[in-house]
Each structure stands twice: as structure tokens, then as C-alpha cells.
Biopython code that builds the backbone (N, CA, C, O; Angstrom):
import numpy as np
from Bio.PDB.StructureBuilder import StructureBuilder

atoms = [
    (1, "MET", "N", (52.502, 98.425, 156.546)),
    (1, "MET", "CA", (52.433, 99.508, 155.559)),
    (1, "MET", "C", (53.527, 100.423, 155.774)),
    (1, "MET", "O", (54.162, 100.883, 154.825)),
    (2, "GLY", "N", (53.800, 100.735, 157.081)),
    (2, "GLY", "CA", (54.815, 101.664, 157.349)),
    (2, "GLY", "C", (56.113, 101.300, 156.859)),
    (2, "GLY", "O", (56.848, 102.119, 156.307)),
    (3, "ILE", "N", (56.445, 99.987, 157.061)),
    (3, "ILE", "CA", (57.746, 99.433, 156.430)),
    (3, "ILE", "C", (57.838, 99.635, 154.968)),
    (3, "ILE", "O", (58.919, 99.945, 154.465)),
    (4, "ALA", "N", (56.791, 99.484, 154.266)),
    (4, "ALA", "CA", (56.768, 99.602, 152.766)),
    (4, "ALA", "C", (56.850, 101.018, 152.366)),
    (4, "ALA", "O", (57.451, 101.332, 151.339)),
    (5, "ILE", "N", (56.252, 101.929, 153.160)),
    (5, "ILE", "CA", (56.478, 103.434, 152.812)),
    (5, "ILE", "C", (57.911, 103.763, 153.076)),
    (5, "ILE", "O", (58.576, 104.373, 152.238)),
    (6, "THR", "N", (58.366, 103.400, 154.144)),
    (6, "THR", "CA", (59.768, 103.740, 154.565)),
    (6, "THR", "C", (60.696, 103.196, 153.531)),
    (6, "THR", "O", (61.522, 103.981, 153.063)),
    (7, "SER", "N", (60.675, 101.931, 153.099)),
    (7, "SER", "CA", (61.520, 101.293, 152.071)),
    (7, "SER", "C", (61.250, 102.006, 150.732)),
    (7, "SER", "O", (62.203, 102.157, 149.967)),
    (8, "LEU", "N", (60.084, 102.436, 150.403)),
    (8, "LEU", "CA", (59.849, 103.124, 149.149)),
    (8, "LEU", "C", (60.708, 104.397, 149.213)),
    (8, "LEU", "O", (61.594, 104.612, 148.386)),
    (9, "LEU", "N", (60.414, 105.237, 150.230)),
    (9, "LEU", "CA", (61.144, 106.488, 150.364)),
    (9, "LEU", "C", (62.687, 106.392, 150.310)),
    (9, "LEU", "O", (63.376, 107.125, 149.599)),
    (10, "PHE", "N", (63.185, 105.395, 151.148)),
    (10, "PHE", "CA", (64.614, 105.278, 151.129)),
    (10, "PHE", "C", (65.199, 104.926, 149.840)),
    (10, "PHE", "O", (66.211, 105.453, 149.377)),
    (11, "SER", "N", (64.488, 103.980, 149.268)),
    (11, "SER", "CA", (65.034, 103.355, 147.806)),
    (11, "SER", "C", (64.997, 104.446, 146.798)),
    (11, "SER", "O", (65.828, 104.540, 145.895)),
    (12, "THR", "N", (63.950, 105.316, 146.989)),
    (12, "THR", "CA", (63.749, 106.341, 146.013)),
    (12, "THR", "C", (64.917, 107.367, 146.056)),
    (12, "THR", "O", (65.434, 107.829, 145.038)),
    (13, "PHE", "N", (65.284, 107.682, 147.325)),
    (13, "PHE", "CA", (66.318, 108.687, 147.515)),
    (13, "PHE", "C", (67.726, 108.013, 147.052)),
    (13, "PHE", "O", (68.584, 108.670, 146.461)),
    (14, "ALA", "N", (67.861, 106.769, 147.347)),
    (14, "ALA", "CA", (69.071, 106.080, 147.085)),
    (14, "ALA", "C", (69.290, 106.043, 145.499)),
    (14, "ALA", "O", (70.335, 106.298, 144.901)),
    (15, "SER", "N", (68.055, 105.665, 144.963)),
    (15, "SER", "CA", (68.063, 105.589, 143.422)),
    (15, "SER", "C", (68.474, 106.884, 142.822)),
    (15, "SER", "O", (69.309, 106.915, 141.918)),
    (16, "TRP", "N", (67.937, 107.911, 143.280)),
    (16, "TRP", "CA", (68.079, 109.209, 142.806)),
    (16, "TRP", "C", (69.586, 109.699, 142.986)),
    (16, "TRP", "O", (70.151, 110.347, 142.105)),
    (17, "TYR", "N", (70.137, 109.381, 144.069)),
    (17, "TYR", "CA", (71.489, 109.781, 144.367)),
    (17, "TYR", "C", (72.522, 108.851, 143.435)),
    (17, "TYR", "O", (73.494, 109.370, 142.886)),
    (18, "GLU", "N", (72.249, 107.570, 143.324)),
    (18, "GLU", "CA", (72.974, 106.693, 142.388)),
    (18, "GLU", "C", (72.848, 107.096, 141.080)),
    (18, "GLU", "O", (73.862, 107.038, 140.384)),
    (19, "GLY", "N", (71.737, 107.526, 140.556)),
    (19, "GLY", "CA", (71.469, 108.007, 139.291)),
    (19, "GLY", "C", (72.069, 109.279, 138.896)),
    (19, "GLY", "O", (72.144, 109.601, 137.710)),
    (20, "SER", "N", (72.539, 110.083, 139.939)),
    (20, "SER", "CA", (73.073, 111.375, 139.656)),
    (20, "SER", "C", (74.502, 111.179, 139.104)),
    (20, "SER", "O", (75.095, 112.184, 138.714)),
    (21, "ALA", "N", (75.042, 110.107, 139.043)),
    (21, "ALA", "CA", (76.405, 109.882, 138.476)),
    (21, "ALA", "C", (76.223, 110.020, 136.852)),
    (21, "ALA", "O", (77.216, 110.105, 136.129)),
    (22, "ILE", "N", (75.015, 110.034, 136.375)),
    (22, "ILE", "CA", (74.922, 110.442, 134.910)),
    (22, "ILE", "C", (75.528, 111.757, 134.524)),
    (22, "ILE", "O", (76.053, 111.999, 133.437)),
    (23, "LEU", "N", (75.385, 112.665, 135.638)),
    (23, "LEU", "CA", (75.984, 114.064, 135.338)),
    (23, "LEU", "C", (77.516, 113.985, 134.967)),
    (23, "LEU", "O", (77.991, 114.755, 134.132)),
    (24, "ASP", "N", (78.177, 113.151, 135.529)),
    (24, "ASP", "CA", (79.601, 113.057, 135.260)),
    (24, "ASP", "C", (80.050, 112.119, 134.129)),
    (24, "ASP", "O", (81.226, 111.850, 133.885)),
    (25, "ASN", "N", (78.958, 111.644, 133.455)),
    (25, "ASN", "CA", (79.236, 110.625, 132.349)),
    (25, "ASN", "C", (78.702, 111.111, 131.070)),
    (25, "ASN", "O", (77.660, 110.584, 130.678)),
    (26, "PRO", "N", (79.228, 112.002, 130.375)),
    (26, "PRO", "CA", (78.586, 112.608, 129.148)),
    (26, "PRO", "C", (78.524, 111.603, 127.991)),
    (26, "PRO", "O", (77.698, 111.784, 127.096)),
    (27, "TRP", "N", (79.310, 110.613, 127.965)),
    (27, "TRP", "CA", (79.203, 109.648, 127.044)),
    (27, "TRP", "C", (77.914, 108.741, 127.128)),
    (27, "TRP", "O", (77.514, 108.107, 126.151)),
    (28, "GLU", "N", (77.346, 108.722, 128.248)),
    (28, "GLU", "CA", (76.057, 108.022, 128.482)),
    (28, "GLU", "C", (74.768, 108.909, 128.110)),
    (28, "GLU", "O", (73.672, 108.363, 127.989)),
    (29, "TRP", "N", (74.903, 110.046, 127.963)),
    (29, "TRP", "CA", (73.847, 110.945, 127.730)),
    (29, "TRP", "C", (72.830, 110.393, 126.609)),
    (29, "TRP", "O", (71.608, 110.314, 126.733)),
    (30, "GLU", "N", (73.571, 110.043, 125.529)),
    (30, "GLU", "CA", (72.771, 109.702, 124.363)),
    (30, "GLU", "C", (71.912, 108.541, 124.607)),
    (30, "GLU", "O", (70.820, 108.446, 124.046)),
    (31, "TYR", "N", (72.398, 107.567, 125.497)),
    (31, "TYR", "CA", (71.788, 106.240, 125.665)),
    (31, "TYR", "C", (70.907, 106.128, 126.917)),
    (31, "TYR", "O", (70.065, 105.238, 127.029)),
    (32, "SER", "N", (71.123, 107.037, 127.829)),
    (32, "SER", "CA", (70.250, 106.891, 129.249)),
    (32, "SER", "C", (69.647, 108.002, 129.614)),
    (32, "SER", "O", (69.557, 108.230, 130.821)),
    (33, "THR", "N", (69.112, 108.924, 128.671)),
    (33, "THR", "CA", (68.482, 110.157, 128.913)),
    (33, "THR", "C", (67.213, 110.179, 128.052)),
    (33, "THR", "O", (67.070, 111.099, 127.247)),
    (34, "PRO", "N", (66.299, 109.236, 128.170)),
    (34, "PRO", "CA", (65.010, 109.301, 127.218)),
    (34, "PRO", "C", (64.129, 110.540, 127.566)),
    (34, "PRO", "O", (63.604, 111.169, 126.647)),
    (35, "PHE", "N", (63.965, 110.883, 128.772)),
    (35, "PHE", "CA", (63.124, 112.065, 129.163)),
    (35, "PHE", "C", (63.635, 113.363, 128.781)),
    (35, "PHE", "O", (62.939, 114.275, 128.333)),
    (36, "SER", "N", (64.944, 113.408, 128.987)),
    (36, "SER", "CA", (65.549, 114.788, 128.588)),
    (36, "SER", "C", (65.575, 114.889, 127.115)),
    (36, "SER", "O", (65.469, 116.011, 126.621)),
    (37, "GLN", "N", (65.704, 113.848, 126.348)),
    (37, "GLN", "CA", (65.699, 113.856, 124.928)),
    (37, "GLN", "C", (64.319, 114.268, 124.360)),
    (37, "GLN", "O", (64.183, 114.932, 123.332)),
    (38, "LEU", "N", (63.316, 113.808, 125.130)),
    (38, "LEU", "CA", (62.049, 114.162, 124.585)),
    (38, "LEU", "C", (61.691, 115.703, 124.805)),
    (38, "LEU", "O", (60.925, 116.314, 124.061)),
    (39, "LEU", "N", (62.338, 116.265, 125.919)),
    (39, "LEU", "CA", (62.170, 117.689, 126.295)),
    (39, "LEU", "C", (62.998, 118.503, 125.394)),
    (39, "LEU", "O", (62.513, 119.460, 124.790)),
    (40, "TYR", "N", (64.278, 118.144, 125.279)),
    (40, "TYR", "CA", (65.365, 119.086, 124.680)),
    (40, "TYR", "C", (65.889, 118.629, 123.494)),
    (40, "TYR", "O", (66.631, 119.412, 122.901)),
    (41, "GLY", "N", (65.678, 117.530, 122.996)),
    (41, "GLY", "CA", (66.372, 116.913, 121.845)),
    (41, "GLY", "C", (67.744, 116.410, 122.135)),
    (41, "GLY", "O", (67.833, 115.424, 122.866)),
    (42, "GLU", "N", (68.771, 116.930, 121.682)),
    (42, "GLU", "CA", (70.086, 116.392, 121.908)),
    (42, "GLU", "C", (70.632, 117.037, 123.104)),
    (42, "GLU", "O", (70.634, 118.268, 123.109)),
    (43, "ILE", "N", (71.066, 116.448, 124.053)),
    (43, "ILE", "CA", (71.708, 116.958, 125.451)),
    (43, "ILE", "C", (72.984, 117.502, 125.158)),
    (43, "ILE", "O", (73.910, 116.815, 124.727)),
    (44, "GLN", "N", (73.068, 118.896, 125.412)),
    (44, "GLN", "CA", (74.481, 119.571, 125.218)),
    (44, "GLN", "C", (75.210, 119.672, 126.647)),
    (44, "GLN", "O", (76.441, 119.669, 126.653)),
    (45, "ASN", "N", (74.547, 119.756, 127.782)),
    (45, "ASN", "CA", (75.166, 119.979, 129.015)),
    (45, "ASN", "C", (74.257, 119.309, 130.140)),
    (45, "ASN", "O", (73.099, 118.943, 129.937)),
    (46, "ALA", "N", (74.946, 119.195, 131.371)),
    (46, "ALA", "CA", (74.329, 118.502, 132.355)),
    (46, "ALA", "C", (73.210, 119.208, 132.945)),
    (46, "ALA", "O", (72.436, 118.546, 133.637)),
    (47, "ASN", "N", (73.010, 120.392, 132.788)),
    (47, "ASN", "CA", (71.718, 121.145, 133.174)),
    (47, "ASN", "C", (70.589, 120.792, 132.440)),
    (47, "ASN", "O", (69.483, 121.055, 132.913)),
    (48, "GLN", "N", (70.702, 120.165, 131.215)),
    (48, "GLN", "CA", (69.407, 119.661, 130.625)),
    (48, "GLN", "C", (68.897, 118.420, 130.956)),
    (48, "GLN", "O", (67.842, 118.024, 130.460)),
    (49, "ILE", "N", (69.621, 117.683, 131.844)),
    (49, "ILE", "CA", (69.157, 116.275, 132.154)),
    (49, "ILE", "C", (68.075, 116.461, 133.117)),
    (49, "ILE", "O", (68.175, 117.290, 134.021)),
    (50, "SER", "N", (66.968, 115.670, 132.949)),
    (50, "SER", "CA", (65.871, 115.562, 133.685)),
    (50, "SER", "C", (66.164, 114.748, 134.960)),
    (50, "SER", "O", (67.039, 113.882, 134.966)),
    (51, "GLN", "N", (65.415, 115.044, 136.039)),
    (51, "GLN", "CA", (65.550, 114.175, 137.249)),
    (51, "GLN", "C", (65.105, 112.837, 137.214)),
    (51, "GLN", "O", (65.548, 111.969, 137.965)),
    (52, "LEU", "N", (64.121, 112.629, 136.241)),
    (52, "LEU", "CA", (63.783, 111.239, 135.905)),
    (52, "LEU", "C", (64.748, 110.455, 135.227)),
    (52, "LEU", "O", (64.649, 109.237, 135.379)),
    (53, "ASP", "N", (65.692, 110.904, 134.488)),
    (53, "ASP", "CA", (66.676, 110.205, 133.841)),
    (53, "ASP", "C", (67.757, 109.739, 134.949)),
    (53, "ASP", "O", (68.541, 108.820, 134.713)),
    (54, "HIS", "N", (67.742, 110.383, 136.078)),
    (54, "HIS", "CA", (68.585, 109.796, 137.299)),
    (54, "HIS", "C", (68.168, 108.339, 137.566)),
    (54, "HIS", "O", (68.988, 107.434, 137.721)),
    (55, "PHE", "N", (66.737, 108.169, 137.612)),
    (55, "PHE", "CA", (66.338, 106.878, 137.763)),
    (55, "PHE", "C", (66.500, 105.718, 136.810)),
    (55, "PHE", "O", (66.620, 104.528, 137.101)),
    (56, "VAL", "N", (66.478, 106.337, 135.502)),
    (56, "VAL", "CA", (66.760, 105.419, 134.382)),
    (56, "VAL", "C", (68.305, 104.966, 134.407)),
    (56, "VAL", "O", (68.669, 103.800, 134.254)),
    (57, "TYR", "N", (69.007, 105.871, 134.586)),
    (57, "TYR", "CA", (70.648, 105.576, 134.776)),
    (57, "TYR", "C", (70.688, 104.518, 136.019)),
    (57, "TYR", "O", (71.321, 103.469, 135.896)),
    (58, "ALA", "N", (70.080, 104.793, 137.060)),
    (58, "ALA", "CA", (70.378, 103.854, 138.227)),
    (58, "ALA", "C", (69.801, 102.550, 137.945)),
    (58, "ALA", "O", (70.373, 101.542, 138.361)),
    (59, "ALA", "N", (68.672, 102.469, 137.248)),
    (59, "ALA", "CA", (68.092, 101.245, 137.034)),
    (59, "ALA", "C", (68.978, 100.477, 135.850)),
    (59, "ALA", "O", (68.841, 99.261, 135.715)),
    (60, "LYS", "N", (69.723, 101.086, 135.155)),
    (60, "LYS", "CA", (70.486, 100.584, 134.079)),
    (60, "LYS", "C", (71.740, 100.054, 134.543)),
    (60, "LYS", "O", (72.169, 98.995, 134.084)),
    (61, "PHE", "N", (72.407, 100.760, 135.486)),
    (61, "PHE", "CA", (73.758, 100.307, 136.043)),
    (61, "PHE", "C", (73.822, 99.807, 137.389)),
    (61, "PHE", "O", (74.677, 98.973, 137.687)),
    (62, "GLN", "N", (72.864, 100.309, 138.360)),
    (62, "GLN", "CA", (72.809, 99.817, 139.762)),
    (62, "GLN", "C", (71.402, 99.626, 140.048)),
    (62, "GLN", "O", (70.757, 100.532, 140.576)),
    (63, "PRO", "N", (70.804, 98.356, 139.695)),
    (63, "PRO", "CA", (69.414, 98.164, 139.581)),
    (63, "PRO", "C", (68.868, 97.796, 141.156)),
    (63, "PRO", "O", (67.656, 97.686, 141.343)),
    (64, "THR", "N", (69.661, 97.645, 142.079)),
    (64, "THR", "CA", (69.205, 97.144, 143.410)),
    (64, "THR", "C", (68.184, 98.095, 144.028)),
    (64, "THR", "O", (67.086, 97.637, 144.344)),
    (65, "PHE", "N", (68.477, 99.453, 144.233)),
    (65, "PHE", "CA", (67.477, 100.274, 144.681)),
    (65, "PHE", "C", (66.329, 100.647, 143.889)),
    (65, "PHE", "O", (65.265, 100.888, 144.460)),
    (66, "PRO", "N", (66.437, 100.723, 142.597)),
    (66, "PRO", "CA", (65.232, 100.973, 141.738)),
    (66, "PRO", "C", (64.312, 99.613, 141.842)),
    (66, "PRO", "O", (63.084, 99.702, 141.854)),
    (67, "LEU", "N", (64.909, 98.501, 141.909)),
    (67, "LEU", "CA", (64.126, 97.232, 142.014)),
    (67, "LEU", "C", (63.338, 97.310, 143.314)),
    (67, "LEU", "O", (62.136, 97.043, 143.335)),
    (68, "ILE", "N", (64.016, 97.674, 144.394)),
    (68, "ILE", "CA", (63.211, 97.696, 145.866)),
    (68, "ILE", "C", (62.210, 98.806, 145.706)),
    (68, "ILE", "O", (61.107, 98.678, 146.238)),
    (69, "MET", "N", (62.500, 99.867, 145.029)),
    (69, "MET", "CA", (61.571, 101.018, 144.771)),
    (69, "MET", "C", (60.239, 100.440, 144.125)),
    (69, "MET", "O", (59.129, 100.671, 144.605)),
    (70, "VAL", "N", (60.427, 99.761, 143.128)),
    (70, "VAL", "CA", (59.341, 99.148, 142.276)),
    (70, "VAL", "C", (58.630, 98.194, 143.192)),
    (70, "VAL", "O", (57.439, 98.393, 143.428)),
    (71, "ILE", "N", (59.223, 97.235, 143.698)),
    (71, "ILE", "CA", (58.522, 96.267, 144.484)),
    (71, "ILE", "C", (57.733, 96.909, 145.598)),
    (71, "ILE", "O", (56.550, 96.602, 145.749)),
    (72, "SER", "N", (58.338, 97.798, 146.399)),
    (72, "SER", "CA", (57.642, 98.430, 147.546)),
    (72, "SER", "C", (56.384, 99.210, 147.048)),
    (72, "SER", "O", (55.305, 99.232, 147.640)),
    (73, "GLY", "N", (56.655, 99.806, 145.951)),
    (73, "GLY", "CA", (55.553, 100.665, 145.410)),
    (73, "GLY", "C", (54.283, 99.858, 144.869)),
    (73, "GLY", "O", (53.124, 100.245, 145.022)),
    (74, "LEU", "N", (54.648, 98.725, 144.240)),
    (74, "LEU", "CA", (53.599, 97.693, 143.905)),
    (74, "LEU", "C", (52.971, 97.170, 145.021)),
    (74, "LEU", "O", (51.749, 97.021, 145.018)),
    (75, "TYR", "N", (53.689, 96.857, 146.026)),
    (75, "TYR", "CA", (53.181, 96.462, 147.390)),
    (75, "TYR", "C", (52.207, 97.266, 147.983)),
    (75, "TYR", "O", (51.185, 96.820, 148.504)),
    (76, "LEU", "N", (52.565, 98.666, 147.897)),
    (76, "LEU", "CA", (51.604, 99.663, 148.483)),
    (76, "LEU", "C", (50.278, 99.629, 147.716)),
    (76, "LEU", "O", (49.178, 99.571, 148.267)),
    (77, "ILE", "N", (50.474, 99.669, 146.452)),
    (77, "ILE", "CA", (49.260, 99.658, 145.525)),
    (77, "ILE", "C", (48.304, 98.463, 145.700)),
    (77, "ILE", "O", (47.080, 98.563, 145.616)),
    (78, "LEU", "N", (49.011, 97.261, 145.965)),
    (78, "LEU", "CA", (48.114, 96.109, 146.210)),
    (78, "LEU", "C", (47.470, 96.192, 147.485)),
    (78, "LEU", "O", (46.338, 95.725, 147.607)),
    (79, "LEU", "N", (48.170, 96.837, 148.637)),
    (79, "LEU", "CA", (47.527, 97.019, 149.811)),
    (79, "LEU", "C", (46.387, 97.914, 149.830)),
    (79, "LEU", "O", (45.396, 97.710, 150.530)),
    (80, "ASN", "N", (46.534, 98.909, 149.056)),
    (80, "ASN", "CA", (45.331, 99.887, 148.955)),
    (80, "ASN", "C", (44.225, 99.364, 148.084)),
    (80, "ASN", "O", (43.094, 99.842, 148.166)),
    (81, "ALA", "N", (44.518, 98.412, 147.267)),
    (81, "ALA", "CA", (43.391, 97.858, 146.343)),
    (81, "ALA", "C", (42.642, 96.910, 147.055)),
    (81, "ALA", "O", (41.488, 96.707, 146.677)),
    (82, "VAL", "N", (43.110, 96.259, 148.073)),
    (82, "VAL", "CA", (42.275, 95.198, 148.751)),
    (82, "VAL", "C", (41.650, 95.708, 149.965)),
    (82, "VAL", "O", (40.932, 94.974, 150.644)),
]
sb = StructureBuilder()
sb.init_structure("model")
sb.init_model(0)
sb.init_chain("A")
sb.init_seg("    ")
for serial, (resi, resn, name, xyz) in enumerate(atoms, 1):
    if name == "N":
        sb.init_residue(resn, " ", resi, " ")
    sb.init_atom(name, np.array(xyz, "f"), 0.0, 1.0, " ", f" {name:<3s}", serial, name[0])
structure = sb.get_structure()
């Protein structure tokens, strides 16, 4: 269980870091920011981008760490259910 928690935390931070590249790509804001568009409508600047959209962008363009995050999270849920 400790390994699963550690991999979940590491992959979460890595996904968040990889997804922060969306701040530098304004041409992707229309297609990769569903949470921010729900909150603000059209995105005008990088300050309006939600932190959740970092994960969306990472899953879209660099899916390794988001996939590890999902797998370790599901594994933890299954461990707690049994």
C-alpha cells in the first residue's frame, strides 16, 4: 500500500508539472481547458486556467504519468474495498 501511495503522489506531481506547459501554449487553450471554460467561458489569459486543466493537458500530450496516477489510484481503491 505504501508503494501505491508513493507512486500516486509522485505521478500526480509529475502530471501536474508536465501539464503546466499549457500556460505556454495559448493555441491549445480552446481545446484542452474544459474546466476553465466551465468556470470562465472563453480563456483570455493564463491566470484563468484551472489547475485541473493541467492534468487534462498532460493526459492529452504526455499520458505516462497520468496513466500511472489512474492505475495507482484505482489500485488503492480496490485495496480499501476488500
